[in-house]
All heavy atoms as a GROMACS GRO file, in nm:
protein
  492
    1MET      N    1  11.970   8.963  14.458
    1MET     CA    2  11.838   8.981  14.401
    1MET      C    3  11.831   8.906  14.268
    1MET      O    4  11.926   8.908  14.190
    1MET     CB    5  11.809   9.129  14.380
    1MET     CG    6  11.688   9.156  14.294
    1MET     SD    7  11.660   9.329  14.259
    1MET     CE    8  11.589   9.379  14.414
    2ARG      N    9  11.716   8.844  14.247
    2ARG     CA   10  11.690   8.777  14.119
    2ARG      C   11  11.553   8.822  14.070
    2ARG      O   12  11.457   8.826  14.147
    2ARG     CB   13  11.693   8.627  14.136
    2ARG     CG   14  11.676   8.552  14.005
    2ARG     CD   15  11.693   8.401  14.025
    2ARG     NE   16  11.711   8.330  13.902
    2ARG     CZ   17  11.618   8.311  13.810
    2ARG    NH1   18  11.498   8.362  13.826
    2ARG    NH2   19  11.643   8.243  13.701
    3LEU      N   20  11.545   8.856  13.943
    3LEU     CA   21  11.420   8.897  13.881
    3LEU      C   22  11.371   8.792  13.784
    3LEU      O   23  11.451   8.725  13.718
    3LEU     CB   24  11.439   9.029  13.806
    3LEU     CG   25  11.488   9.147  13.887
    3LEU    CD1   26  11.519   9.264  13.793
    3LEU    CD2   27  11.386   9.188  13.990
    4GLN      N   28  11.240   8.780  13.776
    4GLN     CA   29  11.176   8.692  13.678
    4GLN      C   30  11.061   8.770  13.617
    4GLN      O   31  10.996   8.849  13.687
    4GLN     CB   32  11.123   8.565  13.741
    4GLN     CG   33  11.230   8.472  13.792
    4GLN     CD   34  11.170   8.349  13.855
    4GLN    OE1   35  11.093   8.359  13.951
    4GLN    NE2   36  11.204   8.233  13.802
    5VAL      N   37  11.036   8.747  13.489
    5VAL     CA   38  10.921   8.809  13.424
    5VAL      C   39  10.833   8.700  13.363
    5VAL      O   40  10.882   8.598  13.317
    5VAL     CB   41  10.961   8.912  13.316
    5VAL    CG1   42  11.038   9.027  13.378
    5VAL    CG2   43  11.042   8.850  13.206
    6ASP      N   44  10.705   8.725  13.365
    6ASP     CA   45  10.608   8.636  13.302
    6ASP      C   46  10.558   8.706  13.177
    6ASP      O   47  10.471   8.794  13.185
    6ASP     CB   48  10.494   8.606  13.399
    6ASP     CG   49  10.394   8.506  13.345
    6ASP    OD1   50  10.393   8.482  13.221
    6ASP    OD2   51  10.316   8.453  13.425
    7GLU      N   52  10.616   8.672  13.064
    7GLU     CA   53  10.580   8.737  12.939
    7GLU      C   54  10.432   8.720  12.905
    7GLU      O   55  10.374   8.804  12.837
    7GLU     CB   56  10.667   8.685  12.825
    7GLU     CG   57  10.811   8.724  12.837
    7GLU     CD   58  10.897   8.674  12.723
    7GLU    OE1   59  10.842   8.612  12.629
    7GLU    OE2   60  11.019   8.697  12.728
    8ASN      N   61  10.372   8.611  12.951
    8ASN     CA   62  10.230   8.586  12.922
    8ASN      C   63  10.138   8.682  12.997
    8ASN      O   64  10.026   8.707  12.953
    8ASN     CB   65  10.193   8.442  12.955
    8ASN     CG   66  10.263   8.344  12.864
    8ASN    OD1   67  10.278   8.368  12.745
    8ASN    ND2   68  10.309   8.234  12.920
    9ARG      N   69  10.184   8.735  13.108
    9ARG     CA   70  10.104   8.831  13.186
    9ARG      C   71  10.125   8.974  13.141
    9ARG      O   72  10.042   9.061  13.166
    9ARG     CB   73  10.138   8.820  13.334
    9ARG     CG   74  10.096   8.688  13.395
    9ARG     CD   75  10.121   8.688  13.540
    9ARG     NE   76  10.018   8.773  13.601
    9ARG     CZ   77   9.986   8.770  13.728
    9ARG    NH1   78  10.047   8.689  13.811
    9ARG    NH2   79   9.892   8.849  13.775
   10CYS      N   80  10.237   9.001  13.078
   10CYS     CA   81  10.274   9.138  13.039
   10CYS      C   82  10.169   9.198  12.945
   10CYS      O   83  10.126   9.135  12.849
   10CYS     CB   84  10.410   9.137  12.970
   10CYS     SG   85  10.466   9.300  12.916
   11ILE      N   86  10.130   9.323  12.975
   11ILE     CA   87  10.033   9.393  12.890
   11ILE      C   88  10.100   9.509  12.814
   11ILE      O   89  10.032   9.594  12.760
   11ILE     CB   90   9.912   9.443  12.971
   11ILE    CG1   91   9.955   9.543  13.078
   11ILE    CG2   92   9.835   9.326  13.032
   11ILE    CD1   93   9.840   9.616  13.144
   12SER      N   94  10.231   9.511  12.814
   12SER     CA   95  10.310   9.608  12.737
   12SER      C   96  10.289   9.752  12.779
   12SER      O   97  10.295   9.844  12.696
   12SER     CB   98  10.282   9.591  12.587
   12SER     OG   99  10.301   9.459  12.546
   13ALA      N  100  10.267   9.775  12.908
   13ALA     CA  101  10.246   9.911  12.957
   13ALA      C  102  10.376   9.992  12.958
   13ALA      O  103  10.373  10.114  12.950
   13ALA     CB  104  10.186   9.908  13.098
   14GLY      N  105  10.490   9.927  12.972
   14GLY     CA  106  10.619   9.995  12.968
   14GLY      C  107  10.662  10.062  13.096
   14GLY      O  108  10.766  10.129  13.097
   15GLN      N  109  10.590  10.046  13.204
   15GLN     CA  110  10.629  10.108  13.330
   15GLN      C  111  10.763  10.057  13.381
   15GLN      O  112  10.840  10.132  13.441
   15GLN     CB  113  10.520  10.086  13.436
   15GLN     CG  114  10.387  10.150  13.403
   15GLN     CD  115  10.400  10.300  13.382
   15GLN    OE1  116  10.450  10.372  13.468
   15GLN    NE2  117  10.357  10.347  13.266
   16CYS      N  118  10.791   9.932  13.355
   16CYS     CA  119  10.918   9.873  13.399
   16CYS      C  120  11.036   9.940  13.330
   16CYS      O  121  11.137   9.970  13.393
   16CYS     CB  122  10.919   9.723  13.375
   16CYS     SG  123  10.887   9.673  13.205
   17VAL      N  124  11.022   9.965  13.202
   17VAL     CA  125  11.129  10.029  13.125
   17VAL      C  126  11.151  10.172  13.172
   17VAL      O  127  11.265  10.218  13.182
   17VAL     CB  128  11.099  10.024  12.974
   17VAL    CG1  129  11.208  10.091  12.895
   17VAL    CG2  130  11.082   9.880  12.928
   18LEU      N  131  11.043  10.241  13.202
   18LEU     CA  132  11.057  10.378  13.252
   18LEU      C  133  11.125  10.381  13.389
   18LEU      O  134  11.204  10.471  13.417
   18LEU     CB  135  10.919  10.445  13.260
   18LEU     CG  136  10.850  10.470  13.126
   18LEU    CD1  137  10.709  10.521  13.149
   18LEU    CD2  138  10.929  10.568  13.042
   19ALA      N  139  11.094  10.284  13.474
   19ALA     CA  140  11.149  10.282  13.609
   19ALA      C  141  11.292  10.229  13.614
   19ALA      O  142  11.373  10.276  13.694
   19ALA     CB  143  11.060  10.196  13.700
   20ALA      N  144  11.324  10.131  13.529
   20ALA     CA  145  11.456  10.068  13.533
   20ALA      C  146  11.503  10.032  13.392
   20ALA      O  147  11.506   9.915  13.354
   20ALA     CB  148  11.450   9.943  13.621
   21PRO      N  149  11.540  10.132  13.313
   21PRO     CA  150  11.578  10.107  13.174
   21PRO      C  151  11.706  10.025  13.157
   21PRO      O  152  11.728   9.969  13.050
   21PRO     CB  153  11.594  10.247  13.115
   21PRO     CG  154  11.621  10.334  13.232
   21PRO     CD  155  11.546  10.273  13.347
   22ASP      N  156  11.786  10.016  13.262
   22ASP     CA  157  11.907   9.935  13.254
   22ASP      C  158  11.879   9.788  13.282
   22ASP      O  159  11.963   9.702  13.259
   22ASP     CB  160  12.014   9.988  13.350
   22ASP     CG  161  11.966   9.997  13.493
   22ASP    OD1  162  11.847  10.021  13.516
   22ASP    OD2  163  12.051   9.982  13.584
   23VAL      N  164  11.757   9.757  13.328
   23VAL     CA  165  11.721   9.621  13.365
   23VAL      C  166  11.615   9.563  13.271
   23VAL      O  167  11.615   9.442  13.245
   23VAL     CB  168  11.671   9.616  13.512
   23VAL    CG1  169  11.630   9.475  13.552
   23VAL    CG2  170  11.778   9.670  13.606
   24PHE      N  171  11.526   9.648  13.221
   24PHE     CA  172  11.416   9.603  13.137
   24PHE      C  173  11.414   9.675  13.003
   24PHE      O  174  11.456   9.789  12.993
   24PHE     CB  175  11.281   9.631  13.207
   24PHE     CG  176  11.267   9.563  13.340
   24PHE    CD1  177  11.292   9.632  13.456
   24PHE    CD2  178  11.230   9.430  13.349
   24PHE    CE1  179  11.279   9.572  13.580
   24PHE    CE2  180  11.218   9.367  13.472
   24PHE     CZ  181  11.242   9.438  13.588
   25ASP      N  182  11.361   9.607  12.904
   25ASP     CA  183  11.337   9.665  12.772
   25ASP      C  184  11.206   9.606  12.722
   25ASP      O  185  11.146   9.522  12.788
   25ASP     CB  186  11.452   9.633  12.678
   25ASP     CG  187  11.459   9.728  12.558
   25ASP    OD1  188  11.370   9.815  12.545
   25ASP    OD2  189  11.552   9.715  12.478
   26GLN      N  190  11.163   9.651  12.605
   26GLN     CA  191  11.042   9.598  12.543
   26GLN      C  192  11.076   9.551  12.402
   26GLN      O  193  11.151   9.619  12.331
   26GLN     CB  194  10.933   9.704  12.536
   26GLN     CG  195  10.872   9.737  12.669
   26GLN     CD  196  10.767   9.844  12.656
   26GLN    OE1  197  10.802   9.961  12.644
   26GLN    NE2  198  10.641   9.806  12.657
   27ARG      N  199  11.017   9.438  12.364
   27ARG     CA  200  11.036   9.390  12.227
   27ARG      C  201  10.971   9.488  12.132
   27ARG      O  202  10.862   9.540  12.158
   27ARG     CB  203  10.969   9.253  12.207
   27ARG     CG  204  11.039   9.142  12.279
   27ARG     CD  205  10.991   9.006  12.235
   27ARG     NE  206  10.848   8.987  12.251
   27ARG     CZ  207  10.792   8.884  12.314
   27ARG    NH1  208  10.867   8.791  12.368
   27ARG    NH2  209  10.662   8.874  12.322
   28GLU      N  210  11.038   9.516  12.023
   28GLU     CA  211  10.985   9.609  11.923
   28GLU      C  212  10.860   9.556  11.857
   28GLU      O  213  10.770   9.631  11.822
   28GLU     CB  214  11.091   9.641  11.819
   28GLU     CG  215  11.199   9.733  11.872
   28GLU     CD  216  11.290   9.783  11.762
   28GLU    OE1  217  11.242   9.803  11.650
   28GLU    OE2  218  11.409   9.801  11.792
   29SER      N  219  10.852   9.425  11.839
   29SER     CA  220  10.741   9.366  11.765
   29SER      C  221  10.606   9.379  11.836
   29SER      O  222  10.504   9.403  11.772
   29SER     CB  223  10.768   9.219  11.734
   29SER     OG  224  10.784   9.145  11.854
   30ASP      N  225  10.606   9.364  11.969
   30ASP     CA  226  10.479   9.365  12.041
   30ASP      C  227  10.481   9.438  12.175
   30ASP      O  228  10.381   9.446  12.244
   30ASP     CB  229  10.428   9.222  12.062
   30ASP     CG  230  10.526   9.134  12.138
   30ASP    OD1  231  10.630   9.185  12.185
   30ASP    OD2  232  10.500   9.013  12.149
   31GLY      N  233  10.596   9.491  12.214
   31GLY     CA  234  10.605   9.568  12.337
   31GLY      C  235  10.616   9.487  12.464
   31GLY      O  236  10.620   9.543  12.573
   32VAL      N  237  10.623   9.354  12.452
   32VAL     CA  238  10.632   9.269  12.571
   32VAL      C  239  10.768   9.290  12.637
   32VAL      O  240  10.870   9.311  12.571
   32VAL     CB  241  10.610   9.121  12.533
   32VAL    CG1  242  10.642   9.027  12.648
   32VAL    CG2  243  10.466   9.101  12.489
   33VAL      N  244  10.768   9.284  12.769
   33VAL     CA  245  10.888   9.306  12.849
   33VAL      C  246  10.999   9.209  12.810
   33VAL      O  247  10.975   9.092  12.781
   33VAL     CB  248  10.857   9.295  13.000
   33VAL    CG1  249  10.812   9.154  13.038
   33VAL    CG2  250  10.976   9.337  13.084
   34GLU      N  251  11.122   9.261  12.813
   34GLU     CA  252  11.242   9.181  12.799
   34GLU      C  253  11.329   9.208  12.922
   34GLU      O  254  11.354   9.324  12.955
   34GLU     CB  255  11.321   9.219  12.674
   34GLU     CG  256  11.258   9.179  12.545
   34GLU     CD  257  11.347   9.211  12.426
   34GLU    OE1  258  11.416   9.316  12.428
   34GLU    OE2  259  11.346   9.132  12.332
   35LEU      N  260  11.370   9.104  12.988
   35LEU     CA  261  11.455   9.117  13.105
   35LEU      C  262  11.601   9.120  13.059
   35LEU      O  263  11.651   9.025  13.000
   35LEU     CB  264  11.431   8.999  13.200
   35LEU     CG  265  11.508   8.997  13.330
   35LEU    CD1  266  11.478   9.123  13.413
   35LEU    CD2  267  11.473   8.872  13.408
   36LEU      N  268  11.668   9.230  13.085
   36LEU     CA  269  11.808   9.247  13.045
   36LEU      C  270  11.904   9.195  13.150
   36LEU      O  271  12.014   9.151  13.118
   36LEU     CB  272  11.838   9.394  13.017
   36LEU     CG  273  11.753   9.463  12.911
   36LEU    CD1  274  11.788   9.611  12.904
   36LEU    CD2  275  11.769   9.395  12.777
   37GLU      N  276  11.864   9.202  13.277
   37GLU     CA  277  11.950   9.163  13.389
   37GLU      C  278  11.869   9.082  13.490
   37GLU      O  279  11.798   9.139  13.572
   37GLU     CB  280  12.006   9.287  13.460
   37GLU     CG  281  12.100   9.370  13.379
   37GLU     CD  282  12.239   9.310  13.372
   37GLU    OE1  283  12.272   9.221  13.452
   37GLU    OE2  284  12.314   9.354  13.284
   38ALA      N  285  11.880   8.950  13.486
   38ALA     CA  286  11.809   8.866  13.584
   38ALA      C  287  11.866   8.888  13.724
   38ALA      O  288  11.794   8.876  13.823
   38ALA     CB  289  11.818   8.719  13.546
   39HIS      N  290  11.995   8.918  13.731
   39HIS     CA  291  12.062   8.947  13.858
   39HIS      C  292  12.119   9.088  13.846
   39HIS      O  293  12.239   9.106  13.819
   39HIS     CB  294  12.173   8.846  13.886
   39HIS     CG  295  12.125   8.706  13.901
   39HIS    ND1  296  12.070   8.660  14.017
   39HIS    CD2  297  12.120   8.604  13.812
   39HIS    CE1  298  12.035   8.533  14.000
   39HIS    NE2  299  12.064   8.497  13.876
   40PRO      N  300  12.036   9.190  13.865
   40PRO     CA  301  12.084   9.327  13.846
   40PRO      C  302  12.188   9.366  13.950
   40PRO      O  303  12.189   9.313  14.062
   40PRO     CB  304  11.958   9.412  13.862
   40PRO     CG  305  11.866   9.330  13.944
   40PRO     CD  306  11.896   9.187  13.909
   41PRO      N  307  12.277   9.458  13.915
   41PRO     CA  308  12.374   9.506  14.011
   41PRO      C  309  12.304   9.581  14.125
   41PRO      O  310  12.193   9.633  14.109
   41PRO     CB  311  12.463   9.600  13.930
   41PRO     CG  312  12.381   9.638  13.812
   41PRO     CD  313  12.288   9.525  13.785
   42ARG      N  314  12.368   9.587  14.237
   42ARG     CA  315  12.310   9.649  14.358
   42ARG      C  316  12.258   9.790  14.330
   42ARG      O  317  12.154   9.830  14.381
   42ARG     CB  318  12.412   9.652  14.471
   42ARG     CG  319  12.354   9.701  14.602
   42ARG     CD  320  12.452   9.688  14.716
   42ARG     NE  321  12.489   9.551  14.746
   42ARG     CZ  322  12.422   9.471  14.828
   42ARG    NH1  323  12.313   9.514  14.885
   42ARG    NH2  324  12.463   9.348  14.850
   43ARG      N  325  12.325   9.864  14.244
   43ARG     CA  326  12.282  10.002  14.216
   43ARG      C  327  12.145  10.005  14.147
   43ARG      O  328  12.080  10.110  14.145
   43ARG     CB  329  12.386  10.074  14.131
   43ARG     CG  330  12.396  10.027  13.988
   43ARG     CD  331  12.507  10.099  13.912
   43ARG     NE  332  12.515  10.073  13.773
   43ARG     CZ  333  12.539   9.955  13.715
   43ARG    NH1  334  12.556   9.848  13.789
   43ARG    NH2  335  12.545   9.943  13.584
   44SER      N  336  12.099   9.893  14.093
   44SER     CA  337  11.970   9.887  14.024
   44SER      C  338  11.860   9.818  14.106
   44SER      O  339  11.749   9.802  14.058
   44SER     CB  340  11.986   9.812  13.891
   44SER     OG  341  12.075   9.880  13.807
   45TRP      N  342  11.890   9.780  14.227
   45TRP     CA  343  11.791   9.708  14.308
   45TRP      C  344  11.668   9.793  14.336
   45TRP      O  345  11.555   9.746  14.324
   45TRP     CB  346  11.853   9.659  14.437
   45TRP     CG  347  11.944   9.541  14.419
   45TRP    CD1  348  11.988   9.487  14.300
   45TRP    CD2  349  12.004   9.464  14.521
   45TRP    NE1  350  12.071   9.381  14.324
   45TRP    CE2  351  12.084   9.365  14.458
   45TRP    CE3  352  12.001   9.470  14.659
   45TRP    CZ2  353  12.156   9.271  14.530
   45TRP    CZ3  354  12.074   9.376  14.731
   45TRP    CH2  355  12.150   9.277  14.668
   46GLU      N  356  11.688   9.916  14.377
   46GLU     CA  357  11.573  10.001  14.412
   46GLU      C  358  11.483  10.025  14.290
   46GLU      O  359  11.360  10.012  14.299
   46GLU     CB  360  11.619  10.134  14.470
   46GLU     CG  361  11.504  10.221  14.516
   46GLU     CD  362  11.551  10.350  14.582
   46GLU    OE1  363  11.668  10.361  14.621
   46GLU    OE2  364  11.466  10.440  14.594
   47SER      N  365  11.544  10.057  14.177
   47SER     CA  366  11.463  10.080  14.057
   47SER      C  367  11.396   9.952  14.009
   47SER      O  368  11.285   9.956  13.956
   47SER     CB  369  11.548  10.143  13.946
   47SER     OG  370  11.652  10.058  13.906
   48SER      N  371  11.459   9.838  14.031
   48SER     CA  372  11.398   9.709  13.994
   48SER      C  373  11.275   9.681  14.079
   48SER      O  374  11.172   9.635  14.029
   48SER     CB  375  11.499   9.596  14.009
   48SER     OG  376  11.606   9.612  13.920
   49ARG      N  377  11.286   9.708  14.208
   49ARG     CA  378  11.170   9.690  14.298
   49ARG      C  379  11.057   9.785  14.258
   49ARG      O  380  10.939   9.748  14.260
   49ARG     CB  381  11.211   9.716  14.442
   49ARG     CG  382  11.295   9.608  14.502
   49ARG     CD  383  11.322   9.635  14.651
   49ARG     NE  384  11.425   9.548  14.701
   49ARG     CZ  385  11.551   9.583  14.724
   49ARG    NH1  386  11.590   9.708  14.702
   49ARG    NH2  387  11.638   9.496  14.769
   50THR      N  388  11.092   9.908  14.224
   50THR     CA  389  10.992  10.005  14.180
   50THR      C  390  10.923   9.958  14.053
   50THR      O  391  10.801   9.966  14.041
   50THR     CB  392  11.057  10.143  14.157
   50THR    OG1  393  11.114  10.188  14.280
   50THR    CG2  394  10.956  10.244  14.106
   51ALA      N  395  11.001   9.907  13.959
   51ALA     CA  396  10.944   9.856  13.834
   51ALA      C  397  10.844   9.745  13.861
   51ALA      O  398  10.735   9.742  13.802
   51ALA     CB  399  11.055   9.807  13.742
   52ALA      N  400  10.879   9.654  13.950
   52ALA     CA  401  10.788   9.544  13.983
   52ALA      C  402  10.660   9.597  14.048
   52ALA      O  403  10.550   9.551  14.016
   52ALA     CB  404  10.857   9.445  14.076
   53ALA      N  405  10.675   9.694  14.135
   53ALA     CA  406  10.558   9.751  14.203
   53ALA      C  407  10.468   9.827  14.106
   53ALA      O  408  10.345   9.828  14.123
   53ALA     CB  409  10.603   9.843  14.316
   54LEU      N  410  10.526   9.890  14.005
   54LEU     CA  411  10.447   9.968  13.910
   54LEU      C  412  10.380   9.884  13.801
   54LEU      O  413  10.289   9.932  13.735
   54LEU     CB  414  10.537  10.072  13.841
   54LEU     CG  415  10.586  10.187  13.927
   54LEU    CD1  416  10.686  10.271  13.850
   54LEU    CD2  417  10.469  10.272  13.973
   55CYS      N  418  10.425   9.761  13.783
   55CYS     CA  419  10.371   9.678  13.675
   55CYS      C  420  10.222   9.651  13.698
   55CYS      O  421  10.184   9.587  13.796
   55CYS     CB  422  10.447   9.545  13.669
   55CYS     SG  423  10.384   9.436  13.538
   56PRO      N  424  10.136   9.699  13.607
   56PRO     CA  425   9.992   9.680  13.627
   56PRO      C  426   9.946   9.536  13.612
   56PRO      O  427   9.838   9.501  13.660
   56PRO     CB  428   9.930   9.769  13.518
   56PRO     CG  429  10.034   9.784  13.415
   56PRO     CD  430  10.166   9.775  13.487
   57ALA      N  431  10.028   9.452  13.552
   57ALA     CA  432   9.991   9.311  13.534
   57ALA      C  433  10.061   9.218  13.634
   57ALA      O  434  10.042   9.098  13.629
   57ALA     CB  435  10.026   9.267  13.393
   58SER      N  436  10.140   9.276  13.724
   58SER     CA  437  10.218   9.196  13.820
   58SER      C  438  10.298   9.088  13.749
   58SER      O  439  10.304   8.974  13.793
   58SER     CB  440  10.127   9.135  13.927
   58SER     OG  441  10.060   9.236  13.997
   59ALA      N  442  10.362   9.125  13.639
   59ALA     CA  443  10.438   9.030  13.558
   59ALA      C  444  10.583   9.017  13.601
   59ALA      O  445  10.657   8.936  13.545
   59ALA     CB  446  10.431   9.072  13.411
   60ILE      N  447  10.626   9.095  13.701
   60ILE     CA  448  10.765   9.093  13.745
   60ILE      C  449  10.771   9.042  13.887
   60ILE      O  450  10.703   9.092  13.976
   60ILE     CB  451  10.825   9.235  13.739
   60ILE    CG1  452  10.817   9.291  13.597
   60ILE    CG2  453  10.970   9.232  13.791
   60ILE    CD1  454  10.852   9.438  13.588
   61ALA      N  455  10.853   8.940  13.907
   61ALA     CA  456  10.874   8.883  14.041
   61ALA      C  457  11.014   8.918  14.088
   61ALA      O  458  11.110   8.905  14.013
   61ALA     CB  459  10.856   8.732  14.038
   62VAL      N  460  11.024   8.964  14.212
   62VAL     CA  461  11.152   8.997  14.274
   62VAL      C  462  11.179   8.894  14.382
   62VAL      O  463  11.099   8.874  14.472
   62VAL     CB  464  11.149   9.139  14.336
   62VAL    CG1  465  11.282   9.170  14.404
   62VAL    CG2  466  11.114   9.244  14.232
   63ARG      N  467  11.293   8.829  14.370
   63ARG     CA  468  11.336   8.732  14.470
   63ARG      C  469  11.458   8.791  14.540
   63ARG      O  470  11.561   8.811  14.478
   63ARG     CB  471  11.374   8.599  14.406
   63ARG     CG  472  11.269   8.540  14.315
   63ARG     CD  473  11.161   8.471  14.396
   63ARG     NE  474  11.067   8.408  14.305
   63ARG     CZ  475  10.939   8.438  14.296
   63ARG    NH1  476  10.888   8.530  14.374
   63ARG    NH2  477  10.860   8.375  14.214
   64GLU      N  478  11.441   8.822  14.666
   64GLU     CA  479  11.552   8.878  14.744
   64GLU      C  480  11.644   8.763  14.784
   64GLU      O  481  11.600   8.654  14.814
   64GLU     CB  482  11.497   8.948  14.869
   64GLU     CG  483  11.398   9.058  14.841
   64GLU     CD  484  11.458   9.183  14.778
   64GLU    OE1  485  11.581   9.200  14.781
   64GLU    OE2  486  11.380   9.264  14.727
   65SER      N  487  11.774   8.791  14.782
   65SER     CA  488  11.869   8.686  14.821
   65SER      C  489  11.951   8.727  14.940
   65SER      O  490  11.946   8.835  14.986
   65SER     CB  491  11.960   8.653  14.704
   65SER     OG  492  12.013   8.766  14.643
   0.00000   0.00000   0.00000
């Protein structure tokens, strides 16, 4: 699995961080998503998919490998 985020689309809702805190964070300055793990470990795949699905701006792309 590979994740990508589009910081320009992010509206700083924080749903990704709530769903997958080991994979996503938010910048303190403006709340925009920060991707911590572009290739998350298998144990984080389900939460990563959930985070992408919950993102109201569709700023997270999941590429299955």
